N, C-alpha and C positions, 0 to 999 in steps of 0.2 A: 183159811184166812191168812193173808200175808203178815209177817211180823213187822211191826213198826220199827223204823230206824231208831226212834227215841222211845225206849221203854222206861217210862217214868218210874221212879223208885217207890217202894213201899216204906212208910206211908206217903203216897202222893195225895195231896188235898185238892180234889176237883173244885172248881169255883161253883158255889151254890147260892151266894148272896150278892147283893149289890156291892158290898165291901170287897168281896173276892173279885168281882168284875173290874172294880176300880184299880185293884192291885195289878191285874193282868194288863189293863190299859196303861198304867204307869210304867210297868216294865217294858211293854212293847214300844212305848213312845219315848223311852229314855235315850239320850244321846249315845251313839256308837253301839246300840243294841239292835243288831239286825236279826233276821229270822233265825239264822243258825245259832247265834249267841243266845237268843231268847230260849230256844229249846234246850241248849246245853245248860243254861242256868237253872231251868226247871228240873232237868235231870239230876243236877248236883245238889239242889237245895230242897226239892220236894214240893214247893209251893211258890206262887208268885211273890207273896209277901216276904217269905224267907229269902228269896233271890234279891228282892229290893233292899232288904236289910244288909245283905252281903255285898251289894253292888259297889259302894264306895271303897271297900277294901280290895275288891277285885280290880277296880280301876287304878287304885294306888299301886298295887303290885305290878300293873302293866305300865306304870310310869306316868299316869295322868294325875295331876294334882288339882285340888279344888273341885273334884267331880261331885255332882249331885244328880239324883234321879229326877225323872219327870215330876214336876210339882203336882200335888193332889188336885189343885184347882184346875189345872189343864185337863186332867183325866175326867174330873167332874163335868167340865164344860162339854167335852166330847160325848160323854155318857148321856147328858141331857139332850144334846143336839140330835144324837142318834135316835133316841126315843121320841123326840118331838117329830121326827121324820117318819115315825111308825115302824122303825127297824128294831131289830134285836141283835144281841151279840151271840155269835157262835164261837165257843172257846174249846181248845183241846181238853178232853175229859168230860165234855158235856154232850147231851143229846144233840144229834144232827150234825155236829162237826164231823166231816168225813174222815173216818179213821185211816183210809188209804192215803190221805194227804201226808200223814205222819211217816210214811215210808221215805220221805225226801227231806234232806237237811234244811231246805229253804221253804218248808211248809209255812203258810201264813200264820203268825201267832194268834190272829183273831180275824173274824169275818163279820162285817155288818150285813145282816140279811133282811130283805124286805120282800115279804111274800110267804110262800109255803115251803118251809125247810124239809118237809117230807120228800120232796123231789130229790133230795140228796141221797135218799135211801134206795133209789132205783138205779139200774144200769145207765151209765151216762156215755154219750158220744159227742165229741166236738165237731161242729160243722162250721168252717171258716172260709174266707175267700176275699176277693177283690172288692174294694169300695166302688170303683167305676165298672161294675159288672156289666156284662153283655146281657141281652134279653135271654139268650139261650142259657147262660149261666144262672140267671135268676130263676128260670123255670126249673132247671135241674136242682137247684138248692131247695126250692119249695117241694118238689116231688120227693126228694130224699128225706127231708125233714118230716114231711107228712107220713111217709111210709115207715120210716124208722120209729117215729112216735107210736104208730099203731102196733109195732112189734114190741113195745114195752120200754124203749129207750127214752131217756130224758135228753133233749138236744141242748148242748151247751155252746154258747157263742159270745161275742164281745160287744153286741149292740152297736156296731158300726153300720154305716150306710152300706147298701149293696147286698152282698151275699149274706152277711150276718143278719141284717134286718129281715131278709126274705126267709131265712131259716127259722128265726124266732117267730115270725108271723104264722108260718105254716104249722109250727109245732105247738102253738098256744093251746089248742084243744086237748093235747095229750101230755103236755108238760115241757117247759123250756126254762133254762137258767141263763141269765145274762150276767157276765162278769164285767164290771165297769172299771175304767181307768181313772175315775175321779171319785169323789165322795158319794155315798149312797143316795144323797139328795141332790146330786148334780147330774143333769141330763146332758150327754154329749154324744152325737151332735143334736142340736135343738130340734132338727126335723124329725127325730125319733122320739120326741116327747110323748106323743100319743101311744106309741108302741111300748115305751118304757112303763107308762101307767098301766097298760093292759097286763104287762108281765108282772108288775107288782101285785095285781089282783088275781091273775090266773096262773102265774108261774113263780119265779123267784129271781130277785136281783141280789148280787153279792158285790161287796167291795171290802178291801183290807185297809183302805185309807180313811182318815177321819172325815166326818161329814163336813161339807162346805169346801173341800179341796177341789180346785179346778184341775182338769187333766193337763199334764205336761208330758213332754216327749219321753222322759225317763219312766213314766208310769205305765206306758203301754207294754214294754217287755215284762214288767212285773205282773200285769194283768194276764198276759199271754201264758206265763208259766202256770198260773192257776188253772186256766182253761185246759192246758195240756195235762196237768197232773190230775185234774178231776175226772178225766175221761178215759174210758177203756181204749179208745182210738181217736185219732184226729183225722178228719176227712176234709181235704182241701178241694174246693170246687173250681175256683179260678184264682190265679195268683201270678203276679209278675215275678221275674227272676230275682228281684230284691224286694221283698215285701214282708210285712209283719206276719202274714199267714205262713210264709216259709219259716220264719223264726219260731212260730208256734209248733210247726211240724218238727223242726230240729230239737226243740225242747222235749217234745213227746218221745222222740227217739232216745234222747238222753235219759228220760225217765223209764225207758223200757216199754213204752206203749206202742201200739200199732199205728202206722201212718198209711193213709190211703189218699188217692188223688183221682180226680176225674180228668181224662185226657182232653186236649183241645186242639184246635187247628194250629199247625206249626207256624203259620204266619201271623197269628194273633198273639201280641205281646202279653195279653192277659192270661194266656194258657202256658206261657213258657215255664213258669215256676212249677206247675203241675206236671208238665212233660218231663222236667228235670227230676222231680221226685220219683216218677215212674221209672225213668232211666236208672236211677240210683237204688231202686229196689222197693219203692212204695207199691202197695197193692193197687192195681188198676181197677177203677170202679165204673161200671156202666149203669148200675141201679142198686136199689136197696138189697136185692138178692145177693149181689157180690159182697156187700158189707157183712150180711149175715153168714155167708159161707166162710169169709175170712175169720170171723170171730167164733166160729163153731155154732153149736145149736143156739137158736134165738132165745133170749130171755123170756120168761113167762110174762105175758102181758099184764101190766099192773096199772090200774086206773088211778090217777092222782086223787088223793083224799086229803082233806084238811087235817092238819096235825092236832091231836088232842093232848100231846105231851110237851108242846113247845114251852120253854121256860117262862115266857111272858104272855102266854095266851095268844089268840089269833091276832095277827098284825093288823092294826087299823089302816085306813086308807092313807096312801102316801101324801105327805105334805108338799106344798109347792116347792120347786127347786130353790136352793139358797141364792143362786145368782139370778138376776132378772132375765126373763126370756129374751133371746136374741132372734131377730128375724133371719130365717135361713136365706142365704144368698140366692137370688133369682137367676136361673140359667135359661137361656133361650131354648125354644123347642128344637131348633136346629142342632144345637150342641148336645142336648139330651138325647136326641135321636141318633146322632153319630156315636155317642158314647155307648149306646145299646147295641150297635151293629159291629160285626166283625167280619172276617173273611168267609166264615161259614154262613150259608143262606139261613135266614130267620123268617118264620111266617109273619106276614104283615099284621094279622089279627093279634098275635102275641105282642108285637110292638105297640099296637094301639092300646092294649090293656096296660102294658108297663108304663106308657107315657100318660095314661089317663086322658087321652084326647079322643076325637071322633075320626071316622074314616075319611071324611072330606078334608079335614085339616091336614091329616097325615098325607093324603094323596097329593095335596098341593106342595107340601114340603118335599116329598120324595121326587116329584116332578122337577122341581128346581135343582135338587141335588143330582138327579140323574142327568140333567142337561149339563151340569158342571163336570160330570164324570166322577163325582165323589161316591155315588152309590150305583149299584147294579141291580136291576130287577130280574127275577128268574121266573120260569113257568111255575104255576101252582100257587101264585100269591106269595112268593119268597123274595127277600131282599137282602143284600149284603153290602159291605164297604168295598169301594174300589171297582 
């Protein structure tokens, strides 16, 4: 087992009561206490409460006057909101908080968890990629997630549309973890609400942010670092040259994790990021066998089981999202079809399945696009852009 970067002192007081959890919440939510400072304070003082007591003096020594820690009432409100949503807190030193996260200075001080935390005890692999994924990319993501799940891996991703959603859906029967960029009770994007509810029942959702927080741009890199740190390897299926998926891959490299990528057509912008990663040394992946070979002997297949030792017992069904449901923007069939196609020929039956339409409707749309010169049909029922 790897040594944690933060070896908490003896006697370190692991949180075991509601009062302890509130102390952890107060420390984590106090002004100017980031993840690194949080762990350093625990290292120096041995418990969250002792760190809270010392915090005003620490701030004064740093030149901050009139400093006060996060009020107890704020922590109590977050604690209550999390439990109303059916979630539980995972804290350093308690069951199910992944010990390997503590190798890193920016390990999340706490995680709200909704679902089965036992999945955190299994080998984990991140599978991420483009939101505007092609039909071929979606098929590849599903295939990889399904096969890696059967080999004993928990598939980790970010619950975004496209590759993330396809990976989560395919890995539901074997175990999947969704790390979200908002509060544990906030679903983003709304089109993945049904999938998020399935993951809460059959898998696990994680967030380090307070319940009710809506995702903002700065939250996504924070989410990506957790995805990268949780996983033995990060596998990118499709990604543009500048994308969040490439950021996750770079974070994985910084953490000393394996980075893998599925190659794509050089004329498809959605494959440019993956091709760059491979050029720079990432492992080229053609299928699950390549992943297993790169990681060595496959892990022993472990079937997901419900936790019997979770601190608050089985998580109840998730509550409704804190924010009112928003209607997903409607996109025309034409635009959705073009988004699925790339320079590489794609089977028409796969496009029908991904669009959720019928063969006659697709045929009419393809005919119009073919007349415009926007798409090209190939022998064997294949179609491509241009």
